[in-house]
N, C-alpha and C positions, 0 to 999 in steps of 0.2 A: 504494499499499499503505499503511495507516495503523498507527502504531505507539501503544502504551499509553505514558503518562508514564513508567513504571518501565522499558520498552524503551527508550526514548529517554535515559533517563538511563545506562542499563548501555551503550548503545551509544556515547554521548559520551565515555565513559572509556576506549573503545578506538579511538576515531575520530580526527578531525583534531586535536582538542584533548587532545593529551597530558598535559600537566600540569596539567589542570583550570582553566586560565586562561581567560578568556573572548576572550582576544585571539589571533589566529591568529599562529603562528610567523613567517610570510612578511610580517605587517603589523608586526612590532616593529622600530623603527628605533632605531639606536644613534647618538646626536648624537656628532658629532667635537668633539675639543677645540680644533681649530683654530680661529683667529681668523677672521672674516668679512671678506672685502677684494673689492675692486672689481677685476675683470679687465679688462685693456686689451687691445684688440685692436690691434695695429700692422699697418699696411697697408705694403707696400713702395712706394718712391718712384716716382712714373709719370714717367718723364723725357720732355720734349716737345720737338719739333724747333720751330724759330724761326717757321714757319708757324702751327703750332698756338699757340705763346704769342701770335702777333700775333692769331689769330682770337678767342681769349679775352679780349684786352684789348680789341679792337672790340666785341665783345659788352657786355663790361663797361660801356664808355664810351656805348653806345647805350642800354642799359638805364638808365643813369644820367640819361639826358637827360630833363628834366622838362617842357621846353617842347615838345616834338614827340611827341605822343601817337600818331600814326600810325607813326613809326619805333619806338618802344617796343613797341607791339602787333606789329609785323612781326619785331621781334628776339625777343619771348617766342616768336612761332610757329616761328621759325628755330631758338631754342634747344630748343623741345620735339621739332621734327621732325628735325633734324640733330645737333645737339650731343648730345643725351641718347643718340642712337644711335651715334655715332662715337666719343665719348670714355668711358672707363670712370668709374665714380662716383669711383673714388680721386682722379680729376684735380680733381673739385670739391671734394672734401673736403680733400684737401690745399693747394688754391688756392681758398679761400671767398670771395672779392670777389663773384664772381658771384651766390653764393647769398646773401649779404649786401644785395646791392642788388634782389634779387627780394623778400626779406622786407620790406625797406625800402618798396618799391613796393606790396606787397600790404597793408604797415602802412597807408600813405596812401591807400586805396582810394577813401575817401568824396571826396578832393581830385578824384581822376580821374573819380569819378562826376558830380562837379559840373561837370566840363569836358564830360564827354559830353552832357549834358542840356542844357548852354548856358543 
């Protein structure tokens, strides 16, 4: 159904825009006077038994080994296949040495590529 401009003007005064403004009432946003701040998520501490702590330390030491590339590759495979499934993510966020070693190893990727290409 087509409307003339006069009919459209008449309908708009009785329709969605009741105050004659071009902004719908649902779209008007009132800005809060509260200051913006960083919200921090605090994760509950994940306690570990002695064997779990031992596994974490052994994996960290194996990943830090820069002389034995097959050991590092095997440990990376173990980390992705076993540890990421057995341990909750909070464990790695609360005990970051393994993540730091992985980041350092990936940052020195060129060194390992040279070793592989021999």
